[in-house]
Backbone as XML, in Angstrom:
<?xml version="1.0"?>
<chain id="A" units="angstrom">
  <residue number="1" name="MET">
    <atom name="N" x="23.698" y="-25.210" z="13.247"/>
    <atom name="CA" x="23.293" y="-24.022" z="12.500"/>
    <atom name="C" x="23.836" y="-24.133" z="11.072"/>
  </residue>
  <residue number="2" name="SER">
    <atom name="N" x="22.968" y="-23.912" z="10.111"/>
    <atom name="CA" x="23.401" y="-23.992" z="8.717"/>
    <atom name="C" x="24.143" y="-22.714" z="8.318"/>
  </residue>
  <residue number="3" name="ILE">
    <atom name="N" x="24.871" y="-22.818" z="7.229"/>
    <atom name="CA" x="25.590" y="-21.639" z="6.721"/>
    <atom name="C" x="24.600" y="-20.529" z="6.379"/>
  </residue>
  <residue number="4" name="LEU">
    <atom name="N" x="23.427" y="-20.904" z="5.888"/>
    <atom name="CA" x="22.414" y="-19.915" z="5.532"/>
    <atom name="C" x="21.930" y="-19.176" z="6.782"/>
  </residue>
  <residue number="5" name="ASN">
    <atom name="N" x="21.643" y="-19.896" z="7.844"/>
    <atom name="CA" x="21.200" y="-19.252" z="9.086"/>
    <atom name="C" x="22.256" y="-18.320" z="9.641"/>
  </residue>
  <residue number="6" name="MET">
    <atom name="N" x="23.515" y="-18.682" z="9.467"/>
    <atom name="CA" x="24.603" y="-17.833" z="9.945"/>
    <atom name="C" x="24.513" y="-16.439" z="9.316"/>
  </residue>
  <residue number="7" name="TYR">
    <atom name="N" x="24.208" y="-16.375" z="8.027"/>
    <atom name="CA" x="24.096" y="-15.080" z="7.350"/>
    <atom name="C" x="22.800" y="-14.373" z="7.720"/>
  </residue>
  <residue number="8" name="ILE">
    <atom name="N" x="21.693" y="-15.117" z="7.760"/>
    <atom name="CA" x="20.385" y="-14.516" z="8.015"/>
    <atom name="C" x="20.306" y="-13.931" z="9.412"/>
  </residue>
  <residue number="9" name="ASP">
    <atom name="N" x="20.958" y="-14.561" z="10.373"/>
    <atom name="CA" x="20.881" y="-14.120" z="11.763"/>
    <atom name="C" x="21.715" y="-12.882" z="12.070"/>
  </residue>
  <residue number="10" name="GLN">
    <atom name="N" x="22.480" y="-12.383" z="11.114"/>
    <atom name="CA" x="23.255" y="-11.169" z="11.354"/>
    <atom name="C" x="22.314" y="-9.976" z="11.503"/>
  </residue>
  <residue number="11" name="GLU">
    <atom name="N" x="22.669" y="-9.081" z="12.367"/>
    <atom name="CA" x="21.886" y="-7.872" z="12.587"/>
    <atom name="C" x="22.193" y="-6.849" z="11.492"/>
  </residue>
  <residue number="12" name="GLU">
    <atom name="N" x="21.239" y="-5.983" z="11.201"/>
    <atom name="CA" x="21.427" y="-4.951" z="10.175"/>
    <atom name="C" x="22.649" y="-4.092" z="10.465"/>
  </residue>
  <residue number="13" name="GLY">
    <atom name="N" x="22.923" y="-3.808" z="11.720"/>
    <atom name="CA" x="24.057" y="-2.982" z="12.104"/>
    <atom name="C" x="25.405" y="-3.608" z="11.798"/>
  </residue>
  <residue number="14" name="GLU">
    <atom name="N" x="25.422" y="-4.911" z="11.507"/>
    <atom name="CA" x="26.665" y="-5.595" z="11.181"/>
    <atom name="C" x="27.078" y="-5.369" z="9.719"/>
  </residue>
  <residue number="15" name="TYR">
    <atom name="N" x="26.207" y="-4.741" z="8.932"/>
    <atom name="CA" x="26.503" y="-4.466" z="7.525"/>
    <atom name="C" x="26.948" y="-3.021" z="7.378"/>
  </residue>
  <residue number="16" name="PRO">
    <atom name="N" x="28.178" y="-2.793" z="6.877"/>
    <atom name="CA" x="28.645" y="-1.411" z="6.690"/>
    <atom name="C" x="27.807" y="-0.630" z="5.678"/>
  </residue>
  <residue number="17" name="THR">
    <atom name="N" x="27.237" y="-1.325" z="4.696"/>
    <atom name="CA" x="26.422" y="-0.658" z="3.673"/>
    <atom name="C" x="25.035" y="-1.276" z="3.672"/>
  </residue>
  <residue number="18" name="VAL">
    <atom name="N" x="23.995" y="-0.445" z="3.856"/>
    <atom name="CA" x="22.610" y="-0.913" z="3.849"/>
    <atom name="C" x="21.821" y="-0.040" z="2.878"/>
  </residue>
  <residue number="19" name="LEU">
    <atom name="N" x="21.164" y="-0.688" z="1.920"/>
    <atom name="CA" x="20.258" y="0.011" z="1.004"/>
    <atom name="C" x="18.845" y="-0.303" z="1.488"/>
  </residue>
  <residue number="20" name="HIS">
    <atom name="N" x="18.169" y="0.682" z="2.068"/>
    <atom name="CA" x="16.864" y="0.459" z="2.696"/>
    <atom name="C" x="15.756" y="0.258" z="1.658"/>
  </residue>
  <residue number="21" name="ASP">
    <atom name="N" x="14.627" y="-0.269" z="2.140"/>
    <atom name="CA" x="13.551" y="-0.674" z="1.235"/>
    <atom name="C" x="12.853" y="0.482" z="0.535"/>
  </residue>
  <residue number="22" name="ASP">
    <atom name="N" x="13.069" y="1.698" z="0.949"/>
    <atom name="CA" x="12.454" y="2.838" z="0.274"/>
    <atom name="C" x="13.394" y="3.474" z="-0.764"/>
  </residue>
  <residue number="23" name="VAL">
    <atom name="N" x="14.499" y="2.775" z="-1.083"/>
    <atom name="CA" x="15.505" y="3.318" z="-2.006"/>
    <atom name="C" x="15.562" y="2.482" z="-3.286"/>
  </residue>
  <residue number="24" name="ASP">
    <atom name="N" x="15.518" y="3.166" z="-4.435"/>
    <atom name="CA" x="15.785" y="2.565" z="-5.747"/>
    <atom name="C" x="17.092" y="3.155" z="-6.240"/>
  </residue>
  <residue number="25" name="PHE">
    <atom name="N" x="17.986" y="2.311" z="-6.759"/>
    <atom name="CA" x="19.323" y="2.768" z="-7.139"/>
    <atom name="C" x="19.700" y="2.187" z="-8.491"/>
  </residue>
  <residue number="26" name="GLU">
    <atom name="N" x="20.333" y="3.015" z="-9.320"/>
    <atom name="CA" x="20.945" y="2.572" z="-10.569"/>
    <atom name="C" x="22.341" y="3.155" z="-10.607"/>
  </residue>
  <residue number="27" name="GLY">
    <atom name="N" x="23.326" y="2.329" z="-10.971"/>
    <atom name="CA" x="24.685" y="2.832" z="-11.044"/>
    <atom name="C" x="25.692" y="1.769" z="-10.673"/>
  </residue>
  <residue number="28" name="GLU">
    <atom name="N" x="26.852" y="2.202" z="-10.235"/>
    <atom name="CA" x="27.947" y="1.295" z="-9.936"/>
    <atom name="C" x="28.327" y="1.430" z="-8.463"/>
  </residue>
  <residue number="29" name="VAL">
    <atom name="N" x="28.518" y="0.281" z="-7.799"/>
    <atom name="CA" x="28.921" y="0.268" z="-6.395"/>
    <atom name="C" x="30.089" y="-0.691" z="-6.258"/>
  </residue>
  <residue number="30" name="GLU">
    <atom name="N" x="31.145" y="-0.254" z="-5.578"/>
    <atom name="CA" x="32.271" y="-1.126" z="-5.283"/>
    <atom name="C" x="32.627" y="-0.950" z="-3.815"/>
  </residue>
  <residue number="31" name="SER">
    <atom name="N" x="32.664" y="-2.077" z="-3.099"/>
    <atom name="CA" x="32.962" y="-2.039" z="-1.672"/>
    <atom name="C" x="33.773" y="-3.265" z="-1.295"/>
  </residue>
  <residue number="32" name="SER">
    <atom name="N" x="34.702" y="-3.109" z="-0.383"/>
    <atom name="CA" x="35.479" y="-4.252" z="0.103"/>
    <atom name="C" x="34.778" y="-4.902" z="1.296"/>
  </residue>
  <residue number="33" name="GLU">
    <atom name="N" x="33.621" y="-4.383" z="1.655"/>
    <atom name="CA" x="32.891" y="-4.895" z="2.810"/>
    <atom name="C" x="31.542" y="-5.455" z="2.380"/>
  </residue>
  <residue number="34" name="SER">
    <atom name="N" x="30.735" y="-5.870" z="3.354"/>
    <atom name="CA" x="29.454" y="-6.497" z="3.051"/>
    <atom name="C" x="28.351" y="-5.457" z="2.871"/>
  </residue>
  <residue number="35" name="MET">
    <atom name="N" x="27.284" y="-5.909" z="2.183"/>
    <atom name="CA" x="26.202" y="-5.011" z="1.811"/>
    <atom name="C" x="24.869" y="-5.723" z="2.026"/>
  </residue>
  <residue number="36" name="LEU">
    <atom name="N" x="23.908" y="-5.040" z="2.627"/>
    <atom name="CA" x="22.557" y="-5.542" z="2.805"/>
    <atom name="C" x="21.635" y="-4.748" z="1.898"/>
  </residue>
  <residue number="37" name="ILE">
    <atom name="N" x="20.886" y="-5.458" z="1.059"/>
    <atom name="CA" x="19.991" y="-4.794" z="0.106"/>
    <atom name="C" x="18.549" y="-5.096" z="0.488"/>
  </residue>
  <residue number="38" name="LYS">
    <atom name="N" x="17.834" y="-4.048" z="0.918"/>
    <atom name="CA" x="16.411" y="-4.159" z="1.206"/>
    <atom name="C" x="15.592" y="-3.446" z="0.137"/>
  </residue>
  <residue number="39" name="GLY">
    <atom name="N" x="16.237" y="-2.537" z="-0.595"/>
    <atom name="CA" x="15.584" y="-1.780" z="-1.655"/>
    <atom name="C" x="15.816" y="-2.430" z="-3.005"/>
  </residue>
  <residue number="40" name="LYS">
    <atom name="N" x="15.849" y="-1.622" z="-4.047"/>
    <atom name="CA" x="15.997" y="-2.128" z="-5.415"/>
    <atom name="C" x="17.236" y="-1.532" z="-6.074"/>
  </residue>
  <residue number="41" name="ILE">
    <atom name="N" x="18.071" y="-2.402" z="-6.603"/>
    <atom name="CA" x="19.229" y="-1.988" z="-7.385"/>
    <atom name="C" x="19.025" y="-2.552" z="-8.781"/>
  </residue>
  <residue number="42" name="LYS">
    <atom name="N" x="18.854" y="-1.659" z="-9.766"/>
    <atom name="CA" x="18.577" y="-2.085" z="-11.139"/>
    <atom name="C" x="19.647" y="-1.542" z="-12.071"/>
  </residue>
  <residue number="43" name="ASN">
    <atom name="N" x="19.860" y="-2.256" z="-13.183"/>
    <atom name="CA" x="20.779" y="-1.816" z="-14.231"/>
    <atom name="C" x="22.096" y="-1.335" z="-13.643"/>
  </residue>
  <residue number="44" name="SER">
    <atom name="N" x="22.667" y="-2.137" z="-12.793"/>
    <atom name="CA" x="23.848" y="-1.716" z="-12.053"/>
    <atom name="C" x="24.961" y="-2.744" z="-12.120"/>
  </residue>
  <residue number="45" name="LYS">
    <atom name="N" x="26.144" y="-2.292" z="-11.760"/>
    <atom name="CA" x="27.312" y="-3.151" z="-11.609"/>
    <atom name="C" x="27.720" y="-3.052" z="-10.150"/>
  </residue>
  <residue number="46" name="ILE">
    <atom name="N" x="27.663" y="-4.195" z="-9.447"/>
    <atom name="CA" x="27.912" y="-4.209" z="-8.011"/>
    <atom name="C" x="29.073" y="-5.140" z="-7.701"/>
  </residue>
  <residue number="47" name="LYS">
    <atom name="N" x="29.998" y="-4.666" z="-6.885"/>
    <atom name="CA" x="31.107" y="-5.491" z="-6.405"/>
    <atom name="C" x="31.231" y="-5.253" z="-4.908"/>
  </residue>
  <residue number="48" name="ALA">
    <atom name="N" x="31.135" y="-6.347" z="-4.129"/>
    <atom name="CA" x="31.261" y="-6.260" z="-2.673"/>
    <atom name="C" x="31.723" y="-7.614" z="-2.162"/>
  </residue>
  <residue number="49" name="SER">
    <atom name="N" x="32.272" y="-7.631" z="-0.947"/>
    <atom name="CA" x="32.771" y="-8.901" z="-0.419"/>
    <atom name="C" x="31.632" y="-9.866" z="-0.125"/>
  </residue>
  <residue number="50" name="MET">
    <atom name="N" x="30.504" y="-9.373" z="0.387"/>
    <atom name="CA" x="29.336" y="-10.190" z="0.669"/>
    <atom name="C" x="28.092" y="-9.358" z="0.432"/>
  </residue>
  <residue number="51" name="ILE">
    <atom name="N" x="27.106" y="-9.962" z="-0.219"/>
    <atom name="CA" x="25.853" y="-9.261" z="-0.490"/>
    <atom name="C" x="24.708" y="-10.125" z="0.009"/>
  </residue>
  <residue number="52" name="MET">
    <atom name="N" x="23.833" y="-9.532" z="0.821"/>
    <atom name="CA" x="22.595" y="-10.198" z="1.198"/>
    <atom name="C" x="21.444" y="-9.401" z="0.614"/>
  </residue>
  <residue number="53" name="VAL">
    <atom name="N" x="20.610" y="-10.088" z="-0.164"/>
    <atom name="CA" x="19.413" y="-9.472" z="-0.727"/>
    <atom name="C" x="18.248" y="-9.918" z="0.149"/>
  </residue>
  <residue number="54" name="PHE">
    <atom name="N" x="17.708" y="-8.971" z="0.925"/>
    <atom name="CA" x="16.643" y="-9.238" z="1.873"/>
    <atom name="C" x="15.346" y="-9.561" z="1.127"/>
  </residue>
  <residue number="55" name="GLN">
    <atom name="N" x="14.297" y="-10.021" z="1.859"/>
    <atom name="CA" x="13.032" y="-10.403" z="1.221"/>
    <atom name="C" x="12.462" y="-9.298" z="0.353"/>
  </residue>
  <residue number="56" name="SER">
    <atom name="N" x="12.566" y="-8.064" z="0.781"/>
    <atom name="CA" x="12.018" y="-6.923" z="0.029"/>
    <atom name="C" x="12.980" y="-6.441" z="-1.058"/>
  </residue>
  <residue number="57" name="GLY">
    <atom name="N" x="14.185" y="-7.010" z="-1.120"/>
    <atom name="CA" x="15.219" y="-6.508" z="-2.017"/>
    <atom name="C" x="15.162" y="-7.076" z="-3.424"/>
  </residue>
  <residue number="58" name="PHE">
    <atom name="N" x="15.686" y="-6.278" z="-4.347"/>
    <atom name="CA" x="15.833" y="-6.682" z="-5.755"/>
    <atom name="C" x="17.215" y="-6.244" z="-6.214"/>
  </residue>
  <residue number="59" name="LEU">
    <atom name="N" x="17.912" y="-7.157" z="-6.869"/>
    <atom name="CA" x="19.239" y="-6.862" z="-7.397"/>
    <atom name="C" x="19.270" y="-7.309" z="-8.840"/>
  </residue>
  <residue number="60" name="GLY">
    <atom name="N" x="19.570" y="-6.378" z="-9.759"/>
    <atom name="CA" x="19.561" y="-6.714" z="-11.173"/>
    <atom name="C" x="20.786" y="-6.230" z="-11.904"/>
  </residue>
  <residue number="61" name="ASN">
    <atom name="N" x="21.256" y="-7.048" z="-12.814"/>
    <atom name="CA" x="22.321" y="-6.823" z="-13.774"/>
    <atom name="C" x="23.582" y="-7.580" z="-13.404"/>
  </residue>
  <residue number="62" name="ARG">
    <atom name="N" x="24.733" y="-6.911" z="-13.209"/>
    <atom name="CA" x="26.009" y="-7.616" z="-13.015"/>
    <atom name="C" x="26.494" y="-7.493" z="-11.583"/>
  </residue>
  <residue number="63" name="VAL">
    <atom name="N" x="26.885" y="-8.659" z="-11.024"/>
    <atom name="CA" x="27.337" y="-8.696" z="-9.637"/>
    <atom name="C" x="28.596" y="-9.532" z="-9.543"/>
  </residue>
  <residue number="64" name="ASN">
    <atom name="N" x="29.553" y="-9.053" z="-8.749"/>
    <atom name="CA" x="30.785" y="-9.782" z="-8.469"/>
    <atom name="C" x="30.969" y="-9.749" z="-6.955"/>
  </residue>
  <residue number="65" name="THR">
    <atom name="N" x="30.977" y="-10.937" z="-6.321"/>
    <atom name="CA" x="31.063" y="-10.988" z="-4.864"/>
    <atom name="C" x="31.651" y="-12.320" z="-4.411"/>
  </residue>
  <residue number="66" name="ASP">
    <atom name="N" x="32.114" y="-12.361" z="-3.177"/>
    <atom name="CA" x="32.571" y="-13.623" z="-2.600"/>
    <atom name="C" x="31.377" y="-14.471" z="-2.175"/>
  </residue>
  <residue number="67" name="THR">
    <atom name="N" x="30.394" y="-13.837" z="-1.549"/>
    <atom name="CA" x="29.224" y="-14.546" z="-1.032"/>
    <atom name="C" x="27.965" y="-13.772" z="-1.390"/>
  </residue>
  <residue number="68" name="LEU">
    <atom name="N" x="26.961" y="-14.491" z="-1.911"/>
    <atom name="CA" x="25.662" y="-13.899" z="-2.232"/>
    <atom name="C" x="24.589" y="-14.713" z="-1.521"/>
  </residue>
  <residue number="69" name="VAL">
    <atom name="N" x="23.811" y="-14.045" z="-0.658"/>
    <atom name="CA" x="22.713" y="-14.680" z="0.065"/>
    <atom name="C" x="21.429" y="-14.050" z="-0.456"/>
  </residue>
  <residue number="70" name="VAL">
    <atom name="N" x="20.518" y="-14.885" z="-0.973"/>
    <atom name="CA" x="19.321" y="-14.383" z="-1.647"/>
    <atom name="C" x="18.067" y="-14.796" z="-0.883"/>
  </residue>
  <residue number="71" name="LEU">
    <atom name="N" x="17.412" y="-13.804" z="-0.290"/>
    <atom name="CA" x="16.106" y="-13.996" z="0.324"/>
    <atom name="C" x="15.042" y="-13.300" z="-0.516"/>
  </residue>
  <residue number="72" name="GLY">
    <atom name="N" x="15.469" y="-12.346" z="-1.351"/>
    <atom name="CA" x="14.593" y="-11.580" z="-2.237"/>
    <atom name="C" x="14.735" y="-12.078" z="-3.665"/>
  </residue>
  <residue number="73" name="THR">
    <atom name="N" x="14.964" y="-11.149" z="-4.609"/>
    <atom name="CA" x="15.034" y="-11.481" z="-6.030"/>
    <atom name="C" x="16.310" y="-10.927" z="-6.633"/>
  </residue>
  <residue number="74" name="VAL">
    <atom name="N" x="17.004" y="-11.769" z="-7.405"/>
    <atom name="CA" x="18.157" y="-11.314" z="-8.173"/>
    <atom name="C" x="17.977" y="-11.741" z="-9.622"/>
  </residue>
  <residue number="75" name="GLU">
    <atom name="N" x="18.366" y="-10.862" z="-10.531"/>
    <atom name="CA" x="18.282" y="-11.138" z="-11.963"/>
    <atom name="C" x="19.550" y="-10.647" z="-12.628"/>
  </residue>
  <residue number="76" name="GLY">
    <atom name="N" x="20.046" y="-11.402" z="-13.605"/>
    <atom name="CA" x="21.195" y="-10.943" z="-14.370"/>
    <atom name="C" x="22.320" y="-11.938" z="-14.393"/>
  </residue>
  <residue number="77" name="SER">
    <atom name="N" x="23.537" y="-11.421" z="-14.345"/>
    <atom name="CA" x="24.756" y="-12.214" z="-14.429"/>
    <atom name="C" x="25.550" y="-12.033" z="-13.142"/>
  </residue>
  <residue number="78" name="PHE">
    <atom name="N" x="25.901" y="-13.145" z="-12.492"/>
    <atom name="CA" x="26.530" y="-13.073" z="-11.183"/>
    <atom name="C" x="27.766" y="-13.943" z="-11.128"/>
  </residue>
  <residue number="79" name="GLU">
    <atom name="N" x="28.870" y="-13.389" z="-10.626"/>
    <atom name="CA" x="30.061" y="-14.173" z="-10.335"/>
    <atom name="C" x="30.204" y="-14.198" z="-8.819"/>
  </residue>
  <residue number="80" name="VAL">
    <atom name="N" x="30.040" y="-15.399" z="-8.266"/>
    <atom name="CA" x="30.116" y="-15.580" z="-6.818"/>
    <atom name="C" x="31.312" y="-16.489" z="-6.553"/>
  </residue>
  <residue number="81" name="LYS">
    <atom name="N" x="32.351" y="-15.930" z="-5.960"/>
    <atom name="CA" x="33.609" y="-16.669" z="-5.809"/>
    <atom name="C" x="33.524" y="-17.808" z="-4.798"/>
  </residue>
  <residue number="82" name="LYS">
    <atom name="N" x="32.739" y="-17.662" z="-3.739"/>
    <atom name="CA" x="32.711" y="-18.681" z="-2.680"/>
    <atom name="C" x="31.333" y="-19.305" z="-2.519"/>
  </residue>
  <residue number="83" name="ASN">
    <atom name="N" x="30.407" y="-18.626" z="-1.841"/>
    <atom name="CA" x="29.123" y="-19.214" z="-1.454"/>
    <atom name="C" x="27.947" y="-18.495" z="-2.092"/>
  </residue>
  <residue number="84" name="LEU">
    <atom name="N" x="27.091" y="-19.269" z="-2.742"/>
    <atom name="CA" x="25.812" y="-18.764" z="-3.230"/>
    <atom name="C" x="24.730" y="-19.481" z="-2.432"/>
  </residue>
  <residue number="85" name="CYS">
    <atom name="N" x="23.969" y="-18.716" z="-1.659"/>
    <atom name="CA" x="22.938" y="-19.277" z="-0.786"/>
    <atom name="C" x="21.577" y="-18.736" z="-1.220"/>
  </residue>
  <residue number="86" name="LEU">
    <atom name="N" x="20.667" y="-19.640" z="-1.568"/>
    <atom name="CA" x="19.321" y="-19.276" z="-1.997"/>
    <atom name="C" x="18.351" y="-19.760" z="-0.931"/>
  </residue>
  <residue number="87" name="ALA">
    <atom name="N" x="17.728" y="-18.824" z="-0.221"/>
    <atom name="CA" x="16.836" y="-19.152" z="0.898"/>
    <atom name="C" x="15.411" y="-19.397" z="0.418"/>
  </residue>
  <residue number="88" name="ARG">
    <atom name="N" x="14.619" y="-19.970" z="1.310"/>
    <atom name="CA" x="13.187" y="-20.178" z="1.058"/>
    <atom name="C" x="12.564" y="-18.835" z="0.674"/>
  </residue>
  <residue number="89" name="GLY">
    <atom name="N" x="11.864" y="-18.798" z="-0.451"/>
    <atom name="CA" x="11.233" y="-17.570" z="-0.921"/>
    <atom name="C" x="12.130" y="-16.711" z="-1.794"/>
  </residue>
  <residue number="90" name="GLY">
    <atom name="N" x="13.435" y="-17.010" z="-1.822"/>
    <atom name="CA" x="14.365" y="-16.266" z="-2.675"/>
    <atom name="C" x="14.247" y="-16.717" z="-4.123"/>
  </residue>
  <residue number="91" name="LYS">
    <atom name="N" x="14.571" y="-15.801" z="-5.047"/>
    <atom name="CA" x="14.459" y="-16.103" z="-6.479"/>
    <atom name="C" x="15.706" y="-15.635" z="-7.210"/>
  </residue>
  <residue number="92" name="ILE">
    <atom name="N" x="16.265" y="-16.511" z="-8.042"/>
    <atom name="CA" x="17.383" y="-16.162" z="-8.911"/>
    <atom name="C" x="16.943" y="-16.433" z="-10.339"/>
  </residue>
  <residue number="93" name="ASP">
    <atom name="N" x="17.130" y="-15.436" z="-11.206"/>
    <atom name="CA" x="16.813" y="-15.575" z="-12.623"/>
    <atom name="C" x="18.009" y="-15.035" z="-13.397"/>
  </residue>
  <residue number="94" name="GLY">
    <atom name="N" x="18.826" y="-15.937" z="-13.967"/>
    <atom name="CA" x="19.993" y="-15.477" z="-14.705"/>
    <atom name="C" x="21.082" y="-16.520" z="-14.752"/>
  </residue>
  <residue number="95" name="THR">
    <atom name="N" x="22.297" y="-16.054" z="-14.982"/>
    <atom name="CA" x="23.444" y="-16.951" z="-15.067"/>
    <atom name="C" x="24.419" y="-16.610" z="-13.945"/>
  </residue>
  <residue number="96" name="THR">
    <atom name="N" x="25.028" y="-17.644" z="-13.403"/>
    <atom name="CA" x="25.971" y="-17.424" z="-12.318"/>
    <atom name="C" x="27.042" y="-18.495" z="-12.332"/>
  </residue>
  <residue number="97" name="SER">
    <atom name="N" x="28.149" y="-18.180" z="-11.680"/>
    <atom name="CA" x="29.186" y="-19.173" z="-11.423"/>
    <atom name="C" x="29.527" y="-19.069" z="-9.947"/>
  </residue>
  <residue number="98" name="THR">
    <atom name="N" x="29.821" y="-20.219" z="-9.328"/>
    <atom name="CA" x="30.127" y="-20.249" z="-7.900"/>
    <atom name="C" x="30.896" y="-21.508" z="-7.557"/>
  </residue>
  <residue number="99" name="SER">
    <atom name="N" x="31.512" y="-21.512" z="-6.391"/>
    <atom name="CA" x="32.218" y="-22.695" z="-5.898"/>
    <atom name="C" x="31.317" y="-23.565" z="-5.041"/>
  </residue>
  <residue number="100" name="LYS">
    <atom name="N" x="30.419" y="-22.922" z="-4.275"/>
    <atom name="CA" x="29.512" y="-23.661" z="-3.395"/>
    <atom name="C" x="28.105" y="-23.126" z="-3.569"/>
  </residue>
  <residue number="101" name="LEU">
    <atom name="N" x="27.141" y="-24.033" z="-3.611"/>
    <atom name="CA" x="25.740" y="-23.666" z="-3.803"/>
    <atom name="C" x="24.901" y="-24.313" z="-2.716"/>
  </residue>
  <residue number="102" name="LEU">
    <atom name="N" x="24.075" y="-23.508" z="-2.051"/>
    <atom name="CA" x="23.133" y="-24.002" z="-1.061"/>
    <atom name="C" x="21.756" y="-23.475" z="-1.444"/>
  </residue>
  <residue number="103" name="VAL">
    <atom name="N" x="20.815" y="-24.395" z="-1.686"/>
    <atom name="CA" x="19.453" y="-24.002" z="-2.025"/>
    <atom name="C" x="18.523" y="-24.590" z="-0.967"/>
  </residue>
  <residue number="104" name="GLU">
    <atom name="N" x="17.835" y="-23.711" z="-0.277"/>
    <atom name="CA" x="16.882" y="-24.135" z="0.728"/>
    <atom name="C" x="15.567" y="-24.490" z="0.039"/>
  </residue>
  <residue number="105" name="GLU">
    <atom name="N" x="14.835" y="-25.439" z="0.599"/>
    <atom name="CA" x="13.535" y="-25.802" z="0.044"/>
    <atom name="C" x="12.666" y="-24.558" z="-0.055"/>
  </residue>
  <residue number="106" name="GLY">
    <atom name="N" x="12.072" y="-24.327" z="-1.225"/>
    <atom name="CA" x="11.252" y="-23.142" z="-1.441"/>
    <atom name="C" x="11.980" y="-22.025" z="-2.175"/>
  </residue>
  <residue number="107" name="GLY">
    <atom name="N" x="13.298" y="-22.180" z="-2.393"/>
    <atom name="CA" x="14.052" y="-21.233" z="-3.212"/>
    <atom name="C" x="13.803" y="-21.545" z="-4.685"/>
  </residue>
  <residue number="108" name="THR">
    <atom name="N" x="13.796" y="-20.528" z="-5.537"/>
    <atom name="CA" x="13.500" y="-20.714" z="-6.958"/>
    <atom name="C" x="14.684" y="-20.266" z="-7.800"/>
  </residue>
  <residue number="109" name="LEU">
    <atom name="N" x="15.107" y="-21.135" z="-8.710"/>
    <atom name="CA" x="16.243" y="-20.845" z="-9.577"/>
    <atom name="C" x="15.847" y="-21.068" z="-11.032"/>
  </residue>
  <residue number="110" name="HIS">
    <atom name="N" x="15.961" y="-20.017" z="-11.850"/>
    <atom name="CA" x="15.735" y="-20.089" z="-13.291"/>
    <atom name="C" x="17.006" y="-19.575" z="-13.957"/>
  </residue>
  <residue number="111" name="GLY">
    <atom name="N" x="17.586" y="-20.372" z="-14.831"/>
    <atom name="CA" x="18.808" y="-19.941" z="-15.497"/>
    <atom name="C" x="19.853" y="-21.023" z="-15.449"/>
  </residue>
  <residue number="112" name="SER">
    <atom name="N" x="21.111" y="-20.612" z="-15.375"/>
    <atom name="CA" x="22.181" y="-21.606" z="-15.374"/>
    <atom name="C" x="23.235" y="-21.253" z="-14.335"/>
  </residue>
  <residue number="113" name="ILE">
    <atom name="N" x="23.856" y="-22.320" z="-13.811"/>
    <atom name="CA" x="24.933" y="-22.163" z="-12.834"/>
    <atom name="C" x="26.115" y="-22.976" z="-13.304"/>
  </residue>
  <residue number="114" name="LYS">
    <atom name="N" x="27.278" y="-22.341" z="-13.332"/>
    <atom name="CA" x="28.523" y="-23.050" z="-13.619"/>
    <atom name="C" x="29.230" y="-23.244" z="-12.288"/>
  </residue>
  <residue number="115" name="MET">
    <atom name="N" x="29.429" y="-24.504" z="-11.919"/>
    <atom name="CA" x="30.109" y="-24.805" z="-10.667"/>
    <atom name="C" x="31.607" y="-24.788" z="-10.916"/>
  </residue>
  <residue number="116" name="LYS">
    <atom name="N" x="32.325" y="-23.963" z="-10.137"/>
    <atom name="CA" x="33.778" y="-23.863" z="-10.247"/>
    <atom name="C" x="34.424" y="-24.964" z="-9.425"/>
  </residue>
  <residue number="117" name="THR">
    <atom name="N" x="35.546" y="-25.433" z="-9.878"/>
    <atom name="CA" x="36.308" y="-26.418" z="-9.134"/>
    <atom name="C" x="37.051" y="-25.719" z="-8.013"/>
  </residue>
  <residue number="118" name="VAL">
    <atom name="N" x="36.937" y="-26.281" z="-6.829"/>
    <atom name="CA" x="37.658" y="-25.751" z="-5.680"/>
    <atom name="C" x="38.977" y="-26.489" z="-5.614"/>
  </residue>
  <residue number="119" name="HIS">
    <atom name="N" x="40.082" y="-25.764" z="-5.718"/>
    <atom name="CA" x="41.412" y="-26.368" z="-5.685"/>
    <atom name="C" x="41.879" y="-26.445" z="-4.243"/>
  </residue>
  <residue number="120" name="THR">
    <atom name="N" x="41.965" y="-27.673" z="-3.746"/>
    <atom name="CA" x="42.482" y="-27.892" z="-2.397"/>
    <atom name="C" x="43.909" y="-28.381" z="-2.496"/>
  </residue>
  <residue number="121" name="GLN">
    <atom name="N" x="44.596" y="-28.445" z="-1.385"/>
    <atom name="CA" x="45.971" y="-28.932" z="-1.368"/>
    <atom name="C" x="46.033" y="-30.348" z="-1.919"/>
  </residue>
  <residue number="122" name="ALA">
    <atom name="N" x="45.063" y="-31.214" z="-1.575"/>
    <atom name="CA" x="45.046" y="-32.590" z="-2.061"/>
    <atom name="C" x="44.885" y="-32.642" z="-3.575"/>
  </residue>
  <residue number="123" name="ASN">
    <atom name="N" x="44.030" y="-31.769" z="-4.120"/>
    <atom name="CA" x="43.833" y="-31.721" z="-5.571"/>
    <atom name="C" x="45.116" y="-31.324" z="-6.279"/>
  </residue>
  <residue number="124" name="ARG">
    <atom name="N" x="45.857" y="-30.358" z="-5.722"/>
    <atom name="CA" x="47.084" y="-29.866" z="-6.359"/>
    <atom name="C" x="48.153" y="-30.952" z="-6.389"/>
  </residue>
  <residue number="125" name="LYS">
    <atom name="N" x="48.244" y="-31.766" z="-5.328"/>
    <atom name="CA" x="49.265" y="-32.819" z="-5.287"/>
    <atom name="C" x="49.011" y="-33.901" z="-6.318"/>
  </residue>
  <residue number="126" name="SER">
    <atom name="N" x="47.714" y="-34.143" z="-6.646"/>
    <atom name="CA" x="47.400" y="-35.195" z="-7.611"/>
    <atom name="C" x="47.523" y="-34.733" z="-9.051"/>
  </residue>
  <residue number="127" name="GLU">
    <atom name="N" x="47.687" y="-33.442" z="-9.278"/>
    <atom name="CA" x="47.781" y="-32.918" z="-10.643"/>
    <atom name="C" x="49.170" y="-33.077" z="-11.220"/>
  </residue>
</chain>
């Protein structure tokens, strides 16, 4: 099972915060837990431990998260501390930084990505 499938196979009930597809939101959200986005979040500042943007979802502006899984569309500036996963049919348009990047065939990326160096114990000993 790929890391992407691990996130996709989670049930909706496993997400403490769910923005349904009939909801449009603008504003600021901060959560220490994961978030599932099926609706549209525009002109917003979002911070959560994990964000999944479903096929019907749109996420725009500034995002700070450990893990971002994109099945829908994201636009703007994103800081992803650990895993950025772009699924088939997902679209990213903007700038991002991340430690790990997974792009499934059929995912679309427009913009730039800065890959962060992952500091492991072995790396620290050689410095």
